[in-house]
C-alpha positions in Angstrom: 12.9 -1.1 14.5 12.7 -3.1 11.1 11.8 -0.3 8.9 14.4 2.1 10.1 16.7 0.9 7.1 14.3 0.7 4.3 13.1 4.4 5.7 16.7 5.6 5.0 16.4 3.9 1.3 12.6 5.0 0.8 13.3 8.5 1.9 16.2 9.3 -0.4 13.1 10.5 -2.7 13.8 13.9 -0.8 17.3 13.7 -0.7 19.6 12.4 -3.5 17.1 11.4 -6.0 16.7 14.9 -7.6 20.1 15.6 -7.1 20.9 12.5 -9.2 17.9 13.2 -11.7 18.7 16.3 -12.5 23.0 16.7 -12.1 23.8 13.5 -12.5 21.7 11.7 -15.6 21.1 15.8 -16.7 17.2 15.0 -17.1 15.2 18.2 -16.4 13.8 19.1 -12.8 10.4 19.0 -14.7 11.0 15.3 -15.4 11.7 15.1 -11.7 8.5 16.3 -11.0 6.1 14.1 -13.4 7.8 11.0 -11.9 6.1 11.8 -8.5 3.4 13.0 -10.8 3.5 9.4 -11.9 4.3 7.7 -8.7 1.0 9.9 -6.8 -1.2 8.4 -9.7 -0.2 5.1 -9.4 -0.9 4.8 -5.8 -4.0 6.4 -6.0 -5.3 4.3 -9.2 -4.2 0.9 -7.5 -3.5 0.9 -3.8 -6.8 -0.3 -2.8 -7.3 -3.1 -5.1 -3.5 -4.2 -4.0 -4.0 -4.2 -0.7 -7.6 -5.7 -0.7 -5.7 -8.8 -3.4 -3.1 -8.8 -0.1 -5.4 -8.9 2.6 -5.4 -12.7 3.5 -1.3 -12.5 3.4 0.7 -13.0 6.1 2.1 -9.9 7.2 5.8 -10.6 7.4 5.2 -11.7 4.2 3.5 -8.6 3.2 6.1 -6.5 4.5 9.3 -8.3 3.0 7.9 -8.1 -0.1 7.0 -4.3 0.1 10.3 -3.6 1.7 12.1 -5.6 -1.2 10.5 -4.0 -4.0 11.3 -0.3 -2.0 15.0 -1.1 -1.7 14.9 -3.1 -5.2 14.2 -0.2 -7.1 16.3 2.4 -4.9 19.0 0.2 -5.5 17.8 -0.5 -9.1 18.8 3.4 -9.5 22.5 2.7 -10.1 21.7 1.1 -13.4 19.7 4.2 -14.8 20.9 5.5 -17.8 17.8 7.6 -18.6 13.6 8.5 -18.2 13.2 5.3 -19.3 15.2 3.5 -16.8 14.4 5.6 -14.0 10.7 6.0 -14.4 10.5 1.8 -14.8 12.7 2.1 -10.9 10.3 4.1 -10.0 7.3 2.2 -10.6 9.4 -1.0 -8.4 9.8 1.3 -5.6 6.2 2.5 -5.9 4.7 -1.0 -6.0 6.8 -1.4 -2.8 6.0 1.6 -1.1 2.1 0.4 -1.6 2.7 -2.8 0.0 5.0 -1.9 2.9 3.8 1.7 4.5 0.2 0.3 5.0 0.9 -3.1 5.5 3.5 -1.7 8.7 0.8 0.5 9.7 -1.8 -2.0 10.3 0.7 -4.8 11.5 1.8 -2.4 14.4 -2.1 -1.3 15.2 -2.5 -4.9 15.4 0.7 -5.7 17.3 -0.3 -3.3 20.1 -2.4 -4.5 23.3 -5.5 -1.7 22.5 -4.8 0.4 25.3 -1.2 0.8 24.5 -2.0 1.4 20.3 -1.1 5.4 20.3 1.9 4.5 22.0 2.9 1.9 19.6 1.8 4.1 16.7 3.6 6.6 17.9 7.0 4.7 17.9 5.8 3.8 14.2 5.9 7.2 13.7 9.1 8.3 15.3 11.0 5.5 13.5 9.7 6.8 10.0 10.8 10.6 11.1 13.8 9.1 11.7 14.6 7.8 8.6 13.1 10.8 7.3 15.8 13.0 9.1 18.6 11.0 8.3 17.9 9.2 4.7 17.9 12.3 3.3 21.2 13.7 4.8 23.2 10.6 5.0 22.0 9.8 1.0 23.3 13.7 0.0 26.7 12.6 1.5 27.6 9.6 0.2 26.0 11.4 -3.5 28.5 14.2 -2.9 31.6 11.6 -1.9 31.1 8.7 -4.6 28.2 9.7 -6.8 24.7 8.2 -6.9 25.5 5.1 -8.7 27.5 4.2 -5.7 24.7 5.6 -3.6 22.4 3.4 -5.0 24.1 0.7 -5.0 24.9 1.4 -0.9 20.8 1.1 -1.5 20.8 -2.5 -1.5 22.6 -3.8 1.7 20.4 -1.3 3.9 17.4 -2.3 2.5 17.7 -6.0 2.6 17.8 -5.8 6.8 14.9 -4.2 6.3 13.7 -7.6 4.3 15.6 -10.0 6.1 14.4 -8.5 9.9 10.7 -8.6 8.4 10.6 -12.5 6.6 11.6 -13.3 10.2 8.8 -12.0 12.1 7.3 -14.1 14.5 4.7 -16.0 12.6 2.5 -15.9 16.1 2.0 -12.9 18.5 0.9 -13.2 21.7 2.2 -13.8 25.4 5.4 -15.8 25.6 5.0 -18.9 27.6 6.1 -19.3 31.1 7.2 -22.2 32.9 4.8 -24.8 33.5 2.0 -24.3 35.5 2.7 -20.8 35.7 0.1 -17.8 34.5 1.1 -16.4 31.0 3.2 -13.7 30.9 1.9 -10.3 29.5 2.9 -9.8 25.8 5.5 -6.8 25.7 
């Protein structure tokens, strides 16, 4: 569930972001397409190295950092006025995407008992899918009502919910302790 708020923010790339870049900032549609080429190129060239460099990090720290960068990248669009500032914002949220998404998948797979790993990954996919379903819709409504700058400012508190929840994830996983002398309870 910690992923849901930041996934609402992340999927603005599919709804409000093209409207903002083309309609509100007046940049050509080809520029918007180039942003996704840049996003893909940065991921292809840097994701493996970045994740290898962060391999020893605690999951909660990596998840919180990824969610924070993603949130800051999208919310900083409220300050964008031209192509260079939009490009910088995309680079920031791309860094967050490169950290958050693989770490989240690995964390969920790690958290799940072996016999329930598919179920856990299904829930993970479902939450991400809900973000994909509701994020662009809600963002487009906000964009139409209040404009892009307000939408991007609203992304900050929404995304920070995920950052705070990820930062507070338990340091240890495993069975919850029971009363003294009782066998441990199974992990949920």
